[in-house]
N, C-alpha and C positions, 0 to 999 in steps of 0.2 A: 417541492420534492423533499421528502424526509428520509433520512437514513434510519431504517427501523431495526436493523440488526448488524452487528459487527462481530465477526469471528476472527480470532488471532491464532496463528500457528507460529510459535517462536522458531526461528530458523537462523540462529547465530552462526555466521561464517567467519567471525573474527579470528578463529584459530588458524584458518588457512589464508588469512590476509584479506578476506572479503568484508564488505560493509553492510550486507543484508542482515537485518535483525529479526525480521518476521515476514510472513506472508499473510495477507488478510483477504477475507471475503466479506463483501457488504451486501445488504439487501436494501433496496430503495422502495419505499411505499408498499412493502410486502408483496411486490409483483415482479421485481427485477433483481437478479443477483449478478454481481460482478465478482468473479473469482480470480485470485492470483495477483492481487495488488501487493507489490513489494514495499516494505518499510525499510528505508536505507538510511544509515547514519552518514552524514557528510564528514569531510575531513576536519571540520571545525566543531563537530559534536552535535549539530542540529539533526533533526529527523525530517526526511521528506519521503514522498511516495512516488512510485513508478507504476503507472497503469500497465496492464498486460501487453506483451509484445510477442511477435513470432518471427522466426528467422525466414528471410526470403531466399529464393534460389540463388541470389547473388551474394549471400552471406551477410547482408545487412539486416537490421531489425526494423519491423514495421509495426506501428501501433495497431492493436486490435480494438482497444477502447480509447477514446480520446475525449477529454472534457473541453468544451468550447467556452466555458465560463469559469473565470478565475475564482469567483466567490464559491462556486460549487466545489471546485478542486480543493480549496482551503477547508471547506466544510468536511469533505471526505478525509483530508489529511488530519484535521483536528480530531475527528471521531476515531480514527485508527490509532493515532498517537495516544489519545486519552485511554482507550481500551488497553493498548499495549502496556502503558505505564501502570495501570490498575492491575493488570494480570501479573506483571513482573514485580509488583510491590514497590514501585518507584514514586508513588504519589504521596 
């Protein structure tokens, strides 16, 4: 499985106390698009991703997309972080 496209939409919420830095869409093998992956800055400055979720009727959040493979999750995270840093001139 290859990530064939990454689109980054900067979405800095730090002014209001949030930690979301961008929202990303990825295309896998030119056949599957996952939209709405959040790029979040941790309290220690690292960047991690959060796959799309939706609110349930009970007020909790449920995963819409879930990776069952840690290696794939890291591959997605690295692709998004690299594209974000390139776009923001941080490389």
